[in-house]
C-alpha positions as CSV (number, residue, x, y, z in Angstrom):
1,M,0.0,0.0,0.0
2,K,1.4,3.4,-1.0
3,I,0.6,6.3,1.3
4,N,1.4,9.9,0.3
5,L,1.8,12.5,3.0
6,K,2.5,16.0,1.6
7,I,2.6,18.3,4.6
8,S,3.6,22.0,4.6
9,A,6.3,23.2,6.9
10,V,3.9,25.2,9.1
11,A,1.5,22.3,9.4
12,L,4.3,19.9,10.3
13,C,5.8,22.0,13.1
14,L,2.4,22.9,14.6
15,S,0.8,19.4,14.3
16,S,0.3,17.4,17.5
17,L,1.7,14.5,15.6
18,T,5.2,15.9,15.6
19,V,7.9,16.4,18.1
20,G,11.3,18.1,17.7
21,C,10.9,20.1,14.6
22,D,14.5,21.3,14.9
23,G,15.7,17.8,14.2
24,D,18.0,18.0,17.3
25,D,16.2,15.6,19.6
26,P,17.2,11.9,19.7
27,V,14.7,9.3,18.8
28,E,13.9,8.7,22.5
29,S,12.5,12.2,23.0
30,G,11.5,13.1,19.4
31,G,10.1,9.8,18.1
32,V,6.5,9.5,17.0
33,E,4.4,6.4,17.2
34,S,1.5,6.1,14.8
35,G,-0.8,3.7,12.9
36,G,0.6,3.9,9.3
37,V,1.5,0.7,7.6
38,E,4.7,2.0,6.0
39,A,5.0,5.4,7.7
40,G,8.7,5.1,7.6
41,Q,8.5,5.5,3.9
42,A,5.4,7.7,3.4
43,G,5.7,10.0,6.3
44,A,9.2,10.9,5.2
45,M,7.9,13.1,2.4
46,S,7.1,16.1,4.5
47,A,9.1,19.2,3.4
48,G,10.4,22.5,4.6
49,V,11.6,21.9,8.1
50,D,14.9,23.7,8.6
51,D,17.0,20.8,10.0
52,G,15.1,17.8,9.1
53,G,12.1,17.9,11.4
54,V,10.0,14.9,12.4
55,S,7.0,13.4,10.7
56,A,4.7,10.5,11.3
57,G,2.7,8.6,8.7
58,G,-0.7,7.0,9.1
59,A,-4.0,7.9,10.7
60,G,-3.5,6.5,14.2
61,G,-2.8,8.5,17.4
62,A,0.7,9.9,18.1
63,E,2.6,9.2,21.2
64,P,6.0,10.9,21.9
65,G,8.8,8.8,23.0
66,G,7.9,5.6,21.2
67,V,9.5,4.0,18.2
68,G,6.3,2.4,16.9
69,V,7.7,-0.4,14.8
70,D,4.2,-1.7,14.0
71,G,3.2,1.6,12.6
72,G,6.6,2.9,11.4
73,I,8.5,6.0,12.5
74,T,10.0,8.6,10.2
75,A,12.2,11.3,11.5
76,G,13.5,14.4,9.7
77,V,13.9,13.7,6.0
78,M,12.9,16.1,3.3
79,G,13.3,19.2,5.5
80,G,16.1,21.5,4.8
81,E,15.9,20.8,1.1
82,G,12.5,22.1,0.4
83,G,12.5,24.7,3.2
84,A,15.7,26.5,2.6
85,E,16.6,26.2,-1.1
86,M,19.5,28.1,-2.6
87,E,18.3,30.9,-4.8
88,Y,18.3,30.1,-8.5
89,G,20.2,33.2,-9.6
90,L,23.1,32.8,-7.2
91,V,24.8,30.0,-9.0
92,N,25.8,30.1,-12.7
93,P,24.5,26.8,-14.2
94,N,27.6,26.7,-16.4
95,D,30.0,26.9,-13.5
96,P,32.3,23.9,-13.8
97,L,31.7,21.1,-11.3
98,P,34.5,19.5,-9.3
99,T,36.2,16.6,-11.0
100,P,35.3,13.4,-9.0
101,A,38.2,11.7,-7.2
102,Q,38.5,8.7,-5.0
103,T,39.3,9.7,-1.4
104,T,42.9,9.0,-0.3
105,L,41.9,9.4,3.4
106,P,41.6,6.5,5.8
107,P,38.2,5.9,7.5
108,P,37.9,8.0,10.7
109,E,39.1,6.1,13.8
110,S,35.8,6.5,15.6
111,I,34.2,3.9,13.2
112,A,36.4,1.1,14.6
113,T,36.1,2.1,18.3
114,P,34.8,-0.9,20.2
115,S,31.3,-0.7,21.6
116,E,29.7,-2.3,24.7
117,G,26.9,-3.7,22.6
118,A,26.3,-7.4,21.8
119,T,24.5,-9.8,19.5
120,N,21.1,-11.3,20.3
121,S,20.7,-15.0,19.5
122,A,16.9,-14.6,19.5
123,C,17.0,-12.3,16.5
124,T,16.0,-13.9,13.3
125,G,17.8,-11.3,11.3
126,A,20.9,-9.2,12.1
127,W,21.1,-7.5,15.5
128,V,22.3,-3.9,15.1
129,E,22.5,-1.6,18.0
130,Q,24.6,1.1,16.3
131,A,25.5,2.0,12.7
132,R,28.7,4.0,11.9
133,G,30.2,5.4,8.7
134,W,31.5,8.6,7.1
135,V,30.6,11.0,4.4
136,V,32.8,12.7,1.8
137,D,32.3,15.1,-1.1
138,E,33.1,14.2,-4.7
139,V,36.7,15.1,-4.4
140,G,37.1,12.8,-1.4
141,Q,37.1,15.4,1.4
142,P,35.1,14.9,4.6
143,L,31.7,16.6,4.7
144,E,30.6,18.1,8.0
145,G,26.9,18.6,8.7
146,A,25.5,16.0,6.4
147,K,22.3,14.3,7.5
148,V,22.6,10.5,7.4
149,Q,19.4,8.5,8.0
150,L,19.2,4.7,8.4
151,C,16.1,3.0,7.1
152,V,15.7,-0.6,8.2
153,R,13.4,-3.5,7.4
154,V,12.4,-5.1,10.7
155,A,13.1,-8.9,10.5
156,E,9.9,-10.2,12.2
157,S,7.2,-7.8,11.0
158,G,8.7,-6.6,7.7
159,A,7.9,-3.0,8.7
160,L,10.0,-0.2,7.2
161,V,11.4,2.0,9.9
162,C,13.4,5.2,9.1
163,L,15.3,6.6,12.1
164,M,16.3,10.1,13.2
165,P,19.1,11.4,11.0
166,A,22.6,11.8,12.5
167,D,24.9,14.7,11.7
168,S,28.4,14.0,10.3
169,A,31.3,15.4,12.3
170,G,34.3,17.4,11.0
171,D,36.0,14.2,9.8
172,G,32.8,13.1,8.0
173,S,32.0,10.4,10.6
174,F,28.5,9.7,11.9
175,S,27.0,7.3,14.4
176,I,23.4,6.2,14.6
177,T,21.9,4.5,17.7
178,V,19.2,2.1,16.7
179,P,16.1,2.0,19.0
180,T,15.5,-1.4,20.6
181,D,12.4,-2.2,18.7
182,A,14.2,-1.8,15.4
183,R,17.4,-3.6,16.1
184,C,16.5,-7.0,14.7
185,M,16.6,-6.2,11.0
186,S,16.8,-8.0,7.7
187,E,17.8,-5.0,5.6
188,A,19.3,-1.5,6.1
189,T,19.8,1.4,3.8
190,F,21.7,4.7,4.4
191,R,20.3,7.9,3.0
192,S,22.6,10.9,3.0
193,L,22.1,14.6,2.1
194,V,23.3,18.1,3.1
195,P,20.5,20.4,4.1
196,R,20.3,23.8,2.3
197,E,23.0,22.7,-0.2
198,K,22.5,21.3,-3.6
199,F,24.2,18.0,-3.2
200,A,22.2,15.1,-4.7
201,P,20.9,12.7,-2.0
202,I,22.3,9.2,-2.2
203,Y,21.1,5.8,-1.0
204,C,23.4,3.0,-0.1
205,H,22.4,-0.5,1.0
206,A,24.3,-1.7,4.1
207,G,25.3,-5.3,4.4
208,V,23.8,-6.3,7.7
209,S,25.5,-9.6,7.6
210,S,28.8,-7.8,8.4
211,V,27.6,-6.6,11.9
212,S,30.3,-7.1,14.5
213,E,30.0,-9.1,17.7
214,D,29.5,-5.8,19.6
215,G,26.3,-5.1,17.6
216,V,27.8,-2.3,15.4
217,L,27.3,-2.1,11.7
218,R,30.5,-0.5,10.5
219,V,30.7,1.0,6.9
220,T,34.3,1.9,6.0
221,E,33.5,2.8,2.4
222,P,32.4,6.5,2.5
223,L,29.0,7.8,1.4
224,V,29.8,10.2,-1.4
225,L,27.7,13.3,-2.2
226,Y,27.9,15.2,-5.5
227,E,27.2,18.8,-6.3
228,T,24.5,19.8,-8.9
229,R,23.8,22.9,-11.0
230,P,20.6,24.7,-12.0
231,S,19.0,24.3,-15.4
232,T,20.4,26.4,-18.1
233,S,17.0,27.3,-19.6
234,Q,13.3,26.7,-19.3
235,E,10.4,26.9,-21.7
236,T,6.7,26.3,-21.0
237,T,4.2,25.2,-23.7
238,D,0.6,23.9,-23.1
239,G,1.2,23.5,-19.4
240,L,4.4,21.5,-19.8
241,T,7.8,22.9,-18.8
242,T,11.0,21.8,-20.4
243,A,14.1,22.4,-18.3
244,Q,17.5,22.1,-20.1
245,Y,20.6,21.1,-18.1
246,S,24.3,21.3,-19.1
247,G,25.4,18.1,-20.7
248,D,22.4,18.3,-23.2
249,V,19.9,16.7,-20.8
250,S,16.3,17.9,-20.9
251,L,13.3,17.2,-18.6
252,T,9.7,17.9,-19.7
253,V,7.1,17.7,-17.0
254,N,3.8,19.2,-15.7
255,P,5.1,21.4,-12.8
256,D,1.9,20.8,-10.9
257,V,2.6,17.1,-10.5
258,I,6.1,17.2,-9.1
259,Y,6.6,16.9,-5.4
260,G,9.9,17.7,-3.6
261,P,11.4,20.8,-5.2
262,S,9.2,24.0,-5.0
263,D,9.4,24.5,-8.7
264,L,11.7,23.7,-11.6
265,N,14.0,26.6,-10.7
266,A,14.7,24.7,-7.5
267,L,15.4,21.4,-9.3
268,W,19.1,21.1,-10.0
269,G,21.0,18.3,-11.7
270,R,24.2,16.9,-13.2
271,S,25.4,14.0,-15.3
272,L,28.1,11.7,-14.1
273,S,30.2,8.8,-15.4
274,A,29.0,5.4,-14.2
275,D,32.4,4.7,-12.8
276,A,32.6,7.8,-10.6
277,P,33.5,7.1,-6.9
278,G,30.8,6.1,-4.4
279,L,28.0,5.1,-6.7
280,C,27.1,2.3,-4.4
281,F,23.8,1.5,-6.1
282,L,25.7,0.4,-9.3
283,E,26.8,-2.9,-8.0
284,D,29.5,-5.0,-9.6
285,G,27.8,-7.5,-11.9
286,G,24.8,-5.3,-12.3
287,P,23.4,-4.0,-15.6
288,Q,25.6,-1.9,-17.8
289,V,24.9,1.9,-17.5
290,D,26.0,4.1,-20.4
291,F,24.7,7.4,-19.1
292,L,23.9,8.6,-15.5
293,F,22.1,11.8,-14.3
294,T,20.9,12.9,-10.8
295,F,18.6,15.6,-9.4
296,A,18.6,17.6,-6.2
297,P,16.4,17.8,-4.3
298,E,14.9,14.4,-4.8
299,G,11.1,14.2,-5.4
300,D,8.2,12.4,-7.1
301,V,6.2,12.8,-10.3
302,T,2.7,12.2,-8.9
303,G,0.3,10.2,-11.1
304,E,2.3,10.9,-14.3
305,T,5.8,10.6,-15.6
306,A,8.3,13.1,-16.9
307,T,9.8,12.9,-20.4
308,V,13.6,12.8,-20.6
309,K,15.9,13.4,-23.5
310,L,19.5,12.4,-23.1
311,P,22.6,12.4,-25.3
312,N,23.4,9.1,-27.0
313,T,27.0,9.1,-25.7
314,A,27.5,5.4,-26.2
315,G,26.7,5.6,-29.9
316,H,23.7,3.2,-30.0
317,E,22.1,2.7,-33.4
318,P,19.0,4.8,-34.3
319,G,15.9,3.1,-33.3
320,A,17.6,0.9,-30.7
321,E,15.7,0.2,-27.5
322,L,17.5,0.7,-24.2
323,A,16.7,0.0,-20.6
324,L,15.9,3.0,-18.4
325,Y,16.8,2.7,-14.7
326,A,16.1,4.8,-11.6
327,L,17.2,4.8,-8.0
328,G,14.3,4.4,-5.6
329,N,14.0,7.3,-3.2
330,L,11.6,8.2,-0.4
331,D,8.6,8.3,-2.7
332,C,9.4,6.9,-6.2
333,S,5.8,6.1,-7.3
334,V,5.2,4.1,-10.5
335,V,2.1,4.9,-12.5
336,G,-0.3,1.9,-12.5
337,Q,1.4,0.1,-9.7
338,D,0.5,0.0,-6.0
339,E,4.2,-0.2,-5.0
340,G,6.9,2.2,-6.1
341,V,10.6,1.7,-6.4
342,E,12.0,0.9,-2.9
343,E,14.6,3.1,-1.3
344,G,18.1,2.4,-2.6
345,E,16.9,0.0,-5.3
346,W,18.4,0.5,-8.8
347,A,15.5,-0.7,-10.8
348,R,14.5,-0.8,-14.4
349,I,11.5,1.6,-14.8
350,G,11.0,1.7,-18.6
351,T,12.4,1.5,-22.1
352,A,14.2,4.4,-23.8
353,T,14.6,4.7,-27.6
354,V,17.4,6.2,-29.7
355,D,15.8,8.7,-32.1
356,A,16.1,8.6,-35.9
357,T,19.1,10.9,-35.9
358,G,21.1,8.7,-33.5
359,M,21.9,11.7,-31.4
360,W,19.3,11.4,-28.6
361,V,17.9,8.8,-26.3
362,E,14.3,9.6,-25.3
363,A,11.7,8.2,-22.8
364,S,8.2,9.4,-22.3
365,G,4.6,8.3,-21.5
366,A,4.5,4.9,-19.7
367,N,8.3,4.6,-20.1
368,G,9.0,8.1,-18.7
369,L,10.7,9.1,-15.5
370,P,8.5,8.3,-12.5
371,C,10.5,10.2,-9.9
372,L,13.3,12.8,-9.5
373,S,16.3,10.8,-8.4
374,W,19.4,9.2,-9.9
375,F,18.6,7.6,-13.3
376,G,20.3,6.3,-16.4
377,Y,20.2,4.1,-19.4
378,G,22.0,1.1,-20.8
379,P,21.6,-1.9,-23.1
380,L,18.6,-4.2,-22.6
381,P,19.5,-7.0,-20.2
């Protein structure tokens, strides 16, 4: 079941269903317990709270202090992106982006520090009391002030639970304490972004099978965040706006059906090589990706799709059909399906076609882009 909660910043902070709109309280004092089935996913789509905020999904009563695994808890997600966007005119869309580079720094020592936690033999999944890792930018330097959120699938119930985000320190390190009711998990995914900055959010699955005997999930490969740029031009015809981005990428969409950015001026993007550092969702042995693009902030195209036109950089033959992929974000709905693309899943969402000139790869209609996230194309599997 897909639940959409689209809540304004004012309503979110004043609602009796929320606690800790500053995003500073830990889960124990800022958690919300409610009756939503997958509130950890749906409730996360509230926008505009300065440092993340807290939101709960579902219709049931709210109770501060609980984790509410049965109903799901979502803490501080879209806030900071929608509520404090950088002004469109302050950044030249043609300003060069940093050249991606693998970090040469070792993981922060705090990741390896022993913990007093332990395993739990009664857990049918992986017992995780704490998750640690670090965040860097595209040139491999530590990012301070990134928000890192852990979303887990509870082993027994299958409920999706998204925890209060943690802030990265000066060395890029972060530590997330997992509430007791969510510690027995079958899956875990990190979501990382920088509030008020146009870095593209990224999702990385964490291998819960690697949890240490002290109950700590340690991730030594950094989460990498990439800068984006505004569109270079926009044109509106018959209610559809086409935004053009550097790298010859265009997006055509009805602005009234996008959720996440306030408008297309606030939707930034960039293209990347598929072998750039930190693209954790492009697993070894996965499908070939010839072209990759990402948006910031992330969002959804509600009830419709967006048309995309991309350069045929790999030289596919005119008329060739290619697989179109997208990275699941907090609300990547798919037209005609009850379930969207799950967070952190790199999934095929349609078929793109090389035009008659051989210059462009296009996808529209049922094969168009269902959400504003990372996406790309490659040969049919």
